[in-house]
One Martini backbone bead per residue (centre of mass of N, CA, C, O) as a GRO file, in nm:
protein
  187
    1UNK     BB    1  -3.705  -1.740  11.388
    2UNK     BB    2  -3.664  -1.563  11.672
    3UNK     BB    3  -3.474  -1.337  11.863
    4UNK     BB    4  -3.456  -1.246  12.201
    5UNK     BB    5  -3.179  -1.068  12.207
    6UNK     BB    6  -3.256  -0.958  11.900
    7UNK     BB    7  -3.429  -0.733  11.757
    8UNK     BB    8  -3.530  -0.862  11.426
    9UNK     BB    9  -3.401  -1.128  11.446
   10UNK     BB   10  -3.391  -1.396  11.199
   11UNK     BB   11  -3.474  -1.726  11.084
   12UNK     BB   12  -3.487  -1.887  10.772
   13UNK     BB   13  -3.650  -2.194  10.705
   14UNK     BB   14  -3.580  -2.420  10.468
   15UNK     BB   15  -3.525  -2.699  10.299
   16UNK     BB   16  -3.189  -2.614  10.233
   17UNK     BB   17  -3.204  -2.357  10.439
   18UNK     BB   18  -3.037  -2.099  10.645
   19UNK     BB   19  -3.138  -1.755  10.718
   20UNK     BB   20  -3.035  -1.442  10.807
   21UNK     BB   21  -3.234  -1.169  10.940
   22UNK     BB   22  -3.336  -0.820  10.927
   23UNK     BB   23  -3.583  -0.643  11.084
   24UNK     BB   24  -3.706  -0.309  10.989
   25UNK     BB   25  -3.706   0.048  11.041
   26UNK     BB   26  -3.695   0.330  10.894
   27UNK     BB   27  -3.695   0.678  10.900
   28UNK     BB   28  -3.998   0.651  10.745
   29UNK     BB   29  -4.141   0.371  10.855
   30UNK     BB   30  -4.029   0.147  10.683
   31UNK     BB   31  -4.033  -0.177  10.605
   32UNK     BB   32  -3.760  -0.419  10.637
   33UNK     BB   33  -3.509  -0.639  10.487
   34UNK     BB   34  -3.197  -0.816  10.564
   35UNK     BB   35  -2.938  -0.999  10.466
   36UNK     BB   36  -2.677  -1.160  10.656
   37UNK     BB   37  -2.680  -1.486  10.618
   38UNK     BB   38  -2.573  -1.794  10.641
   39UNK     BB   39  -2.601  -2.031  10.897
   40UNK     BB   40  -2.338  -2.193  10.807
   41UNK     BB   41  -2.146  -1.919  10.826
   42UNK     BB   42  -2.310  -1.823  11.083
   43UNK     BB   43  -2.344  -1.733  11.386
   44UNK     BB   44  -2.541  -1.604  11.618
   45UNK     BB   45  -2.336  -1.393  11.718
   46UNK     BB   46  -2.271  -1.276  11.434
   47UNK     BB   47  -2.559  -1.194  11.364
   48UNK     BB   48  -2.593  -0.999  11.600
   49UNK     BB   49  -2.360  -0.813  11.530
   50UNK     BB   50  -2.469  -0.727  11.254
   51UNK     BB   51  -2.740  -0.619  11.355
   52UNK     BB   52  -2.628  -0.398  11.541
   53UNK     BB   53  -2.478  -0.244  11.321
   54UNK     BB   54  -2.731  -0.183  11.144
   55UNK     BB   55  -2.894  -0.039  11.368
   56UNK     BB   56  -2.692   0.192  11.397
   57UNK     BB   57  -2.726   0.304  11.114
   58UNK     BB   58  -3.027   0.361  11.139
   59UNK     BB   59  -3.000   0.560  11.381
   60UNK     BB   60  -2.815   0.759  11.187
   61UNK     BB   61  -2.968   0.745  10.890
   62UNK     BB   62  -2.866   0.515  10.735
   63UNK     BB   63  -2.816   0.300  10.484
   64UNK     BB   64  -2.857  -0.070  10.436
   65UNK     BB   65  -2.874  -0.072  10.149
   66UNK     BB   66  -2.770  -0.196   9.852
   67UNK     BB   67  -2.646  -0.018   9.604
   68UNK     BB   68  -2.671   0.002   9.279
   69UNK     BB   69  -2.479   0.073   9.039
   70UNK     BB   70  -2.477   0.327   8.809
   71UNK     BB   71  -2.466   0.314   8.475
   72UNK     BB   72  -2.358   0.477   8.241
   73UNK     BB   73  -2.403   0.570   7.945
   74UNK     BB   74  -2.363   0.577   7.635
   75UNK     BB   75  -2.245   0.804   7.427
   76UNK     BB   76  -2.470   0.793   7.211
   77UNK     BB   77  -2.708   0.813   7.414
   78UNK     BB   78  -2.626   1.077   7.549
   79UNK     BB   79  -2.630   1.255   7.304
   80UNK     BB   80  -2.931   1.202   7.223
   81UNK     BB   81  -3.081   1.238   7.522
   82UNK     BB   82  -2.905   1.494   7.650
   83UNK     BB   83  -2.717   1.680   7.473
   84UNK     BB   84  -2.887   1.765   7.229
   85UNK     BB   85  -3.118   1.926   7.370
   86UNK     BB   86  -2.925   2.118   7.517
   87UNK     BB   87  -2.760   2.230   7.271
   88UNK     BB   88  -3.005   2.343   7.101
   89UNK     BB   89  -3.072   2.564   7.321
   90UNK     BB   90  -2.765   2.696   7.341
   91UNK     BB   91  -2.678   2.642   7.028
   92UNK     BB   92  -2.653   2.717   6.692
   93UNK     BB   93  -2.417   2.483   6.624
   94UNK     BB   94  -2.524   2.197   6.709
   95UNK     BB   95  -2.555   2.029   6.448
   96UNK     BB   96  -2.256   2.042   6.370
   97UNK     BB   97  -2.144   1.914   6.629
   98UNK     BB   98  -2.303   1.647   6.621
   99UNK     BB   99  -2.193   1.550   6.349
  100UNK     BB  100  -1.896   1.550   6.435
  101UNK     BB  101  -1.916   1.352   6.673
  102UNK     BB  102  -2.040   1.107   6.510
  103UNK     BB  103  -1.800   1.090   6.303
  104UNK     BB  104  -1.532   1.111   6.474
  105UNK     BB  105  -1.666   0.911   6.730
  106UNK     BB  106  -1.791   0.630   6.639
  107UNK     BB  107  -1.605   0.428   6.810
  108UNK     BB  108  -1.734   0.552   7.099
  109UNK     BB  109  -2.050   0.525   7.111
  110UNK     BB  110  -2.060   0.219   7.251
  111UNK     BB  111  -1.937   0.346   7.494
  112UNK     BB  112  -1.900   0.411   7.805
  113UNK     BB  113  -1.836   0.697   7.958
  114UNK     BB  114  -1.639   0.564   8.189
  115UNK     BB  115  -1.451   0.417   7.949
  116UNK     BB  116  -1.341   0.684   7.862
  117UNK     BB  117  -1.019   0.801   7.776
  118UNK     BB  118  -0.745   0.984   7.718
  119UNK     BB  119  -0.610   0.760   7.551
  120UNK     BB  120  -0.825   0.735   7.331
  121UNK     BB  121  -0.775   1.025   7.226
  122UNK     BB  122  -0.474   1.003   7.163
  123UNK     BB  123  -0.507   0.784   6.948
  124UNK     BB  124  -0.691   0.950   6.765
  125UNK     BB  125  -0.491   1.180   6.716
  126UNK     BB  126  -0.269   1.014   6.580
  127UNK     BB  127  -0.439   0.924   6.336
  128UNK     BB  128  -0.502   1.216   6.237
  129UNK     BB  129  -0.207   1.301   6.195
  130UNK     BB  130  -0.142   1.076   5.987
  131UNK     BB  131  -0.388   1.199   5.802
  132UNK     BB  132  -0.333   1.517   5.800
  133UNK     BB  133  -0.470   1.669   6.013
  134UNK     BB  134  -0.537   1.947   6.159
  135UNK     BB  135  -0.496   2.072   6.468
  136UNK     BB  136  -0.752   2.249   6.478
  137UNK     BB  137  -0.949   2.018   6.414
  138UNK     BB  138  -0.880   1.834   6.646
  139UNK     BB  139  -0.938   2.037   6.874
  140UNK     BB  140  -1.238   2.080   6.801
  141UNK     BB  141  -1.329   1.788   6.848
  142UNK     BB  142  -1.230   1.758   7.143
  143UNK     BB  143  -1.393   1.996   7.254
  144UNK     BB  144  -1.669   1.872   7.194
  145UNK     BB  145  -1.629   1.621   7.375
  146UNK     BB  146  -1.573   1.776   7.635
  147UNK     BB  147  -1.859   1.899   7.644
  148UNK     BB  148  -2.002   1.634   7.694
  149UNK     BB  149  -1.859   1.568   7.963
  150UNK     BB  150  -1.948   1.824   8.112
  151UNK     BB  151  -2.248   1.758   8.095
  152UNK     BB  152  -2.228   1.487   8.251
  153UNK     BB  153  -2.136   1.619   8.513
  154UNK     BB  154  -2.376   1.817   8.557
  155UNK     BB  155  -2.589   1.558   8.540
  156UNK     BB  156  -2.438   1.303   8.705
  157UNK     BB  157  -2.279   1.073   8.521
  158UNK     BB  158  -2.011   1.209   8.622
  159UNK     BB  159  -1.735   1.313   8.814
  160UNK     BB  160  -1.541   1.358   8.554
  161UNK     BB  161  -1.338   1.492   8.311
  162UNK     BB  162  -1.115   1.317   8.108
  163UNK     BB  163  -1.019   1.600   7.942
  164UNK     BB  164  -0.912   1.744   8.166
  165UNK     BB  165  -0.602   1.896   8.110
  166UNK     BB  166  -0.535   1.879   7.831
  167UNK     BB  167  -0.338   1.890   7.555
  168UNK     BB  168  -0.295   2.099   7.307
  169UNK     BB  169  -0.246   2.147   6.995
  170UNK     BB  170  -0.056   2.314   6.797
  171UNK     BB  171  -0.115   2.620   6.630
  172UNK     BB  172  -0.091   2.705   6.278
  173UNK     BB  173  -0.015   2.871   5.992
  174UNK     BB  174  -0.002   2.718   5.673
  175UNK     BB  175  -0.051   3.027   5.531
  176UNK     BB  176   0.167   3.254   5.535
  177UNK     BB  177   0.087   3.610   5.518
  178UNK     BB  178   0.099   3.917   5.410
  179UNK     BB  179  -0.101   4.180   5.542
  180UNK     BB  180  -0.294   4.450   5.402
  181UNK     BB  181  -0.539   4.673   5.502
  182UNK     BB  182  -0.509   4.913   5.282
  183UNK     BB  183  -0.505   4.696   5.065
  184UNK     BB  184  -0.618   4.531   4.785
  185UNK     BB  185  -0.515   4.170   4.745
  186UNK     BB  186  -0.746   3.941   4.698
  187UNK     BB  187  -0.832   3.784   4.981
   0.00000   0.00000   0.00000
């Protein structure tokens, strides 16, 4: 049944339900319909009000369809499908970096990109420090992962890099020696 007072508004009467819909043409001339709500929950006046609001959005060129949020891929999938081909074209050491990412962050590979936080990386750093890994090695691994996140931002999979602005671990020479460039000291 169509409503005479509001063009495009109609109620679909089924066996067990009555539902208000708005039939419309979008800015490209395509016909569509959008569910306004169940007739048991909305009055005709409320359905008209919703329809007028949606028609206003259409007139302004806005979308009235509810967009399903796109879930970013899992880290492992992103590395394999997006980062790896990009890195191999850009860096000579891509294979070494990819191997390091997959081995160092194997526990994060099944997580969605947007679910990985700075806290996850801080916990990983603490474990590696307890295992007496050198700070420079930890920093290199985290920098590689940060590069993956930067690529995800550039490609539109993430809004921001969760590792941006993180504090690097201090690096120092674990074997300080005086070095003399003039003489050959067997180093």
